[in-house]
C-alpha positions in Angstrom: 60.0 98.3 67.9 60.4 98.2 64.1 64.0 97.4 64.8 64.2 100.3 67.1 66.6 103.1 67.0 68.4 101.1 64.4 67.1 101.8 60.9 64.9 104.8 61.7 67.9 106.4 63.4 69.4 107.5 60.1 66.3 107.4 57.9 63.8 109.2 60.1 65.7 112.4 59.3 63.4 114.3 57.2 60.6 116.7 56.2 59.3 116.0 52.7 57.6 118.8 50.7 57.9 117.2 47.3 56.3 114.1 45.9 58.5 111.0 46.1 60.1 109.4 43.1 61.5 105.9 42.8 65.2 105.0 42.5 67.1 105.2 40.2 65.3 108.4 39.2 66.0 109.7 42.7 69.7 109.5 42.2 69.8 112.7 40.0 68.0 114.7 42.7 70.1 113.6 45.7 72.2 116.2 47.4 73.0 113.7 50.3 72.7 110.0 50.6 72.9 107.8 53.7 73.8 104.1 53.6 73.5 102.0 56.8 75.0 98.5 56.5 74.0 95.3 58.1 76.7 95.4 60.8 75.5 98.9 61.9 71.9 97.6 62.0 73.1 94.7 64.2 74.7 97.0 66.7 71.6 99.2 66.8 69.3 96.2 67.1 71.0 95.4 70.4 69.0 98.3 71.9 65.7 97.2 70.4 64.6 95.5 73.6 64.7 98.9 75.4 62.3 100.3 72.9 60.0 97.3 73.1 60.0 97.7 76.8 58.9 101.3 76.4 56.1 100.1 74.0 54.8 97.6 76.6 55.0 99.9 79.5 53.6 102.9 77.7 50.7 101.1 76.2 47.3 102.1 77.7 45.3 99.0 78.3 41.6 99.6 78.1 39.0 98.0 80.3 38.0 94.6 79.0 34.5 93.5 79.4 32.2 90.9 77.9 29.3 88.5 78.3 29.4 84.8 77.8 26.6 82.2 77.9 27.5 79.1 80.0 24.5 76.8 79.8 23.1 76.0 83.2 25.1 78.8 84.8 23.4 81.4 82.7 25.4 84.4 81.5 28.8 85.3 82.8 29.6 89.0 82.8 33.1 90.3 83.4 35.1 93.5 83.3 38.9 94.0 83.7 40.1 97.4 84.7 43.2 99.2 86.1 45.4 96.9 84.0 49.1 97.5 84.7 52.3 95.7 83.6 54.9 94.3 86.0 58.1 92.2 85.9 58.7 92.8 82.2 61.7 91.0 80.7 62.7 90.4 77.1 64.9 87.6 75.8 66.5 88.7 72.5 65.9 90.5 69.3 66.7 89.2 65.8 66.3 91.0 62.5 66.6 90.4 58.8 66.9 92.8 55.9 64.6 91.5 53.2 65.7 92.8 49.9 63.2 95.0 48.1 60.6 94.0 50.7 61.2 95.4 54.2 62.6 94.3 57.6 61.8 91.2 59.6 62.0 91.5 63.4 61.5 88.8 66.0 61.4 89.6 69.7 61.6 86.4 71.7 60.7 85.5 75.2 58.8 88.6 76.3 57.7 87.8 79.8 55.3 90.0 81.7 52.7 90.0 84.4 49.6 92.1 84.0 47.8 93.1 87.2 44.5 94.7 87.8 40.9 94.3 89.1 38.1 92.2 87.7 34.4 92.5 88.4 32.5 89.4 87.4 29.3 87.6 88.0 27.1 84.8 86.7 23.6 83.8 87.5 20.9 81.3 86.6 18.0 79.7 88.4 20.6 77.4 90.0 23.5 79.6 90.9 24.1 83.4 91.3 27.3 85.2 92.2 28.8 88.7 91.8 32.4 89.5 92.9 35.2 92.0 92.6 38.7 90.6 93.0 42.3 91.4 92.2 43.9 89.4 89.4 47.1 88.8 87.6 47.9 87.5 84.1 51.1 85.7 83.6 52.3 85.8 80.0 55.2 84.7 77.8 55.1 86.0 74.3 57.1 86.1 71.0 56.6 89.3 69.1 57.0 89.5 65.3 57.0 92.7 63.3 57.6 93.2 59.5 58.0 96.9 59.1 57.7 98.5 55.6 59.6 101.7 55.1 58.0 104.3 52.9 58.1 107.9 51.9 55.3 109.9 53.5 54.2 112.4 56.1 57.4 114.4 55.8 59.8 111.6 56.6 60.9 108.0 56.1 58.0 106.4 57.8 57.4 102.8 59.0 54.3 100.8 58.5 54.2 98.3 61.3 50.7 96.9 60.7 52.2 93.5 60.0 52.5 92.8 63.7 51.7 89.5 65.5 52.0 88.0 68.9 52.5 84.3 69.7 51.4 83.4 73.2 53.4 80.6 74.7 51.7 81.2 78.0 48.7 83.3 79.2 47.4 82.4 82.6 44.8 84.3 84.5 45.0 84.0 88.3 42.2 85.4 90.5 43.3 86.6 94.0 46.6 84.8 93.5 44.7 81.4 93.4 47.2 79.1 91.7 44.9 76.0 92.2 41.5 77.3 91.2 38.4 75.2 91.4 36.5 74.0 88.3 34.3 77.1 88.3 37.1 79.5 88.3 39.0 77.5 85.7 36.0 77.5 83.4 35.7 81.2 83.9 39.3 82.0 83.2 39.3 79.8 80.1 36.4 81.9 78.8 38.1 85.2 79.1 41.6 84.2 78.1 40.8 84.5 74.4 39.5 88.0 74.8 42.6 89.0 76.8 44.9 87.8 74.0 43.1 89.9 71.4 43.2 93.0 73.6 46.9 92.6 74.5 47.9 92.0 70.9 45.9 95.0 69.7 47.3 97.4 72.3 50.9 96.2 72.0 50.9 96.5 68.2 49.1 99.8 68.3 51.7 101.1 70.8 54.6 99.8 68.7 53.3 101.8 65.8 52.9 104.8 68.1 56.5 104.5 69.4 57.7 104.1 65.8 56.1 107.5 64.9 57.5 109.1 68.1 60.9 107.8 67.2 60.7 109.0 63.6 59.7 112.5 64.8 62.4 112.5 67.5 65.2 111.5 65.1 63.9 114.1 62.5 64.1 116.8 65.1 67.6 115.7 66.2 68.9 115.7 62.7 67.4 119.0 61.7 68.8 120.6 64.9 72.3 119.1 64.1 72.5 120.6 60.7 71.0 124.0 61.6 72.8 127.0 63.0 71.2 130.4 63.2 69.6 131.3 59.9 71.4 128.6 58.0 69.5 125.3 57.5 69.7 122.3 55.3 66.6 120.7 53.9 67.2 116.9 54.1 63.8 115.8 53.0 63.7 112.4 51.5 63.0 112.2 47.8 62.4 108.5 47.6 61.5 105.5 49.7 64.6 104.0 51.1 66.2 101.1 49.2 66.5 97.9 51.2 69.2 95.3 50.2 70.2 92.2 52.1 73.3 94.0 53.5 72.3 97.7 53.7 69.6 100.3 53.7 70.0 103.5 51.7 68.1 106.7 51.7 68.2 109.7 49.4 67.8 113.3 50.6 67.4 116.7 48.9 70.4 118.4 50.6 69.2 122.0 49.8 70.6 124.9 51.8 68.1 127.4 53.1 69.2 130.8 54.2 66.6 133.4 55.2 64.0 133.2 52.4 66.2 131.6 49.8 66.8 128.0 49.0 69.6 126.6 46.9 69.0 124.8 43.6 70.7 121.4 43.0 71.7 120.6 39.4 71.7 117.0 38.3 73.4 114.9 41.0 76.4 112.7 40.2 75.4 110.0 42.7 75.6 106.4 41.8 75.2 103.5 44.3 78.5 102.0 43.1 80.3 104.9 44.7 79.6 103.5 48.1 80.9 100.2 49.5 79.6 97.9 52.3 82.8 97.6 54.3 82.0 100.2 56.9 79.0 100.6 59.2 77.8 104.0 58.0 78.3 106.1 54.9 77.3 109.7 54.1 77.5 110.9 50.5 77.6 114.7 50.3 77.4 116.6 47.0 79.3 119.7 46.1 75.8 121.0 45.3 75.2 121.0 49.1 78.6 122.1 50.3 79.1 125.1 47.9 75.8 126.8 48.8 76.5 126.1 52.5 79.8 128.0 52.1 77.9 130.9 50.3 75.3 131.1 53.1 78.0 131.3 55.7 79.6 134.2 53.7 76.3 136.1 53.5 75.7 135.5 57.2 78.9 137.4 57.9 80.9 134.5 59.3 84.1 135.0 57.4 85.4 138.0 59.4 88.1 138.3 62.0 90.0 141.0 63.9 93.5 140.2 65.2 95.2 142.5 67.7 97.3 142.5 70.9 99.3 139.4 71.8 97.5 137.4 69.2 98.9 139.7 66.5 102.3 139.8 68.1 102.4 136.0 68.2 101.3 135.8 64.6 104.2 138.1 63.5 106.7 135.7 65.0 106.1 133.3 62.2 109.3 132.4 60.4 109.4 134.0 57.0 111.9 133.6 54.1 111.6 137.3 53.2 112.6 140.1 55.5 109.7 142.3 56.5 109.7 145.6 54.6 110.7 148.6 56.7 107.5 150.5 56.1 105.4 147.6 57.3 107.6 147.2 60.4 107.0 150.8 61.2 103.3 150.5 61.0 103.2 147.3 63.1 105.3 148.9 65.8 102.9 151.9 66.0 100.3 152.2 68.8 97.5 149.6 68.8 97.8 147.9 65.4 94.7 145.9 64.4 94.6 143.5 61.5 91.1 143.0 60.0 90.5 140.1 57.6 87.3 139.2 55.7 86.1 137.5 52.6 85.2 140.2 50.0 83.7 137.7 47.5 81.4 134.7 47.8 83.7 131.7 48.2 83.4 129.0 45.6 83.9 125.3 46.5 84.5 122.2 44.4 85.9 118.7 45.2 88.3 116.4 43.4 90.2 113.4 44.5 93.0 115.8 45.6 90.7 117.4 48.2 88.1 120.1 48.5 89.1 123.3 46.8 88.0 126.7 48.0 88.5 129.9 46.1 87.8 133.4 47.5 89.1 137.0 47.5 90.2 138.0 50.9 90.6 141.6 52.0 93.0 142.5 54.8 93.4 145.9 56.4 95.9 147.2 59.0 94.5 150.0 61.2 96.3 152.0 63.9 94.8 153.4 67.1 95.6 157.0 66.2 94.3 156.9 62.6 90.8 156.9 61.2 91.7 155.4 57.9 93.4 152.1 57.3 97.1 152.3 57.1 97.3 149.4 54.7 94.7 147.5 52.7 95.2 144.7 50.3 93.2 142.0 48.5 94.4 138.6 47.5 92.8 135.9 45.3 93.4 132.7 47.2 92.7 129.1 46.3 93.4 126.4 48.8 92.8 122.6 48.8 91.6 121.2 52.1 91.5 117.7 53.4 89.5 117.0 56.5 89.7 114.3 59.2 88.1 113.7 62.6 90.1 112.3 65.5 89.8 112.4 69.3 86.5 114.2 68.9 88.1 117.1 67.0 87.9 118.3 63.4 91.3 118.4 61.7 91.8 120.5 58.5 94.9 120.3 56.3 95.1 123.2 53.9 97.6 123.7 51.1 97.8 126.9 49.0 97.2 126.4 45.3 97.1 130.0 44.2 97.9 133.3 46.0 97.7 136.4 43.9 97.9 139.9 45.5 95.4 141.8 43.3 95.2 145.1 45.0 97.4 147.1 47.5 96.6 150.6 48.9 98.6 152.6 51.4 98.1 155.9 53.2 98.0 159.2 51.3 101.5 160.3 50.5 102.7 156.8 49.6 102.1 156.9 45.8 103.9 153.7 44.9 103.9 150.4 46.5 107.3 148.8 46.8 107.4 145.5 45.0 109.1 144.0 48.1 105.9 144.8 50.1 103.7 143.0 47.6 106.0 140.0 47.5 106.2 139.9 51.3 102.4 140.0 51.6 102.1 137.1 49.3 104.4 135.0 51.5 102.6 136.3 54.6 99.2 135.1 53.2 100.7 131.6 52.6 102.6 131.2 55.9 100.5 133.3 58.3 97.1 133.9 56.8 96.0 130.5 55.7 97.3 128.7 58.8 95.6 131.4 60.9 92.3 130.9 59.2 92.6 127.1 59.7 93.4 127.6 63.4 90.0 129.5 63.7 88.0 127.0 61.7 89.1 123.8 63.4 87.9 124.8 67.0 85.0 126.8 65.8 83.6 124.0 63.6 84.4 121.4 66.3 82.5 123.5 68.9 79.6 123.9 66.5 79.4 120.1 66.1 79.8 119.5 69.8 77.0 122.0 70.5 74.8 119.7 68.5 76.0 116.6 70.5 78.4 115.0 68.1 80.9 114.4 70.9 78.4 112.1 72.6 78.7 109.6 69.7 81.4 106.9 69.8 82.7 107.4 66.3 85.3 104.9 65.2 88.0 105.5 62.6 86.1 108.1 60.5 87.4 108.8 57.0 86.6 111.7 54.7 87.2 110.8 51.1 87.1 113.6 48.5 85.9 112.5 45.0 85.0 114.3 41.8 82.0 116.4 42.8 81.3 114.9 46.1 82.7 113.8 49.5 82.2 110.4 51.2 82.3 110.2 55.0 82.5 106.6 56.2 82.8 105.3 59.7 82.0 102.7 62.3 80.3 103.7 65.5 79.2 102.6 68.9 75.5 103.0 69.9 74.6 106.6 70.7 73.2 105.8 74.1 72.3 109.4 74.9 69.8 109.4 72.0 68.1 106.3 73.4 67.9 107.9 76.9 66.4 111.1 75.5 64.0 109.2 73.4 62.8 107.0 76.2 62.3 110.0 78.4 60.1 111.6 75.8 58.2 108.3 75.2 57.5 107.6 78.8 56.6 111.2 79.8 
């Protein structure tokens, strides 16, 4: 089916609300780019036969009827109905990426038996007969499709109208009669041509239908994967995909939507030369997408955490160079200490070749069970550089402090002056306790969020996250996501 789950898998992602432009004009509007290389398409193409099988089996074959004049026999009338497909088998699928044109797909050795009932009759002054019999049609077909990918109807769509069937065998058997007489042979020869036209029409129509179902299915999966609560990312395509001999590339808005607000992307820094062709799949992600995503998470109240009990006790066991100030030790040894941390400013994110930088002002307060006001409150301006990786189905974050500046410290009434040793200790505590603790929350939380969307079901091979100036490249190889095919086929065959 238009190369199946292959190319639409990553380019059926979208919902377009803008008019499409042509590359290279699309480059400056791209918040995200996806490049699928030839080796990836080859892996995905291995599953094409499953989708073709779905197209054949899901096709609704109409009743076929007609009238044919046969000289001295008069008119022959016939009607096929209850047409069903049996014993379907498919040989192999081959594809070609045709640069700046489209995709060529050949499905070879499609063997199938169509069964049903035929009512037929013929009559003249010499001979008259009416009969209803079971029949089967034995067929062997090659299927050719040349899909054209375009930007329309809210997604990367496929025009599969260039669809043709080559019949190497099409044999009609009445009541299993493998040695029919001359009359039956004449009759079957008459209707064979009509059968070919109907089968071709319905199969090509169903392939187009399955292509649309697949595009909608992948779009829903993609939108679900990048959505959580009130935070969504608009990945509408802004251009028809580019087809080269070794890859297909699509360009997406990458705008973050939170409640009723949508981010604005300034001129993108994307250029095709930033991506290579050595890996199977590439995602190019702009800071113009990542920074608003961080801001939306802040406004959604996601950067807050309370630490108490054994978790707090364990945290305080961290080895520190400086001795803990006596006043702080006193507070921490009091009844029911709770440490509350939150971001008090909108975080700002930017990426360089060193990694992804995040800057925010964090507020931390220490509360005790027997007091209504915080015992200690301080704010710190923090900048960290983060490098991400993904291994054993887990997200791994490595964070290094670039700047830690304690900007504000307040203590209970009666303590009029903050000892400099407390300020210095807090700065070290943010570096050695605070930042690692935040990372320890983010790693499992983000992994769980991705797993909730089904990422763990993918066979991701040697993924790499490469930070660059103003964007991040994620490149990887993968095994076929079989669960998507299963879910898609369930929907198609329902």
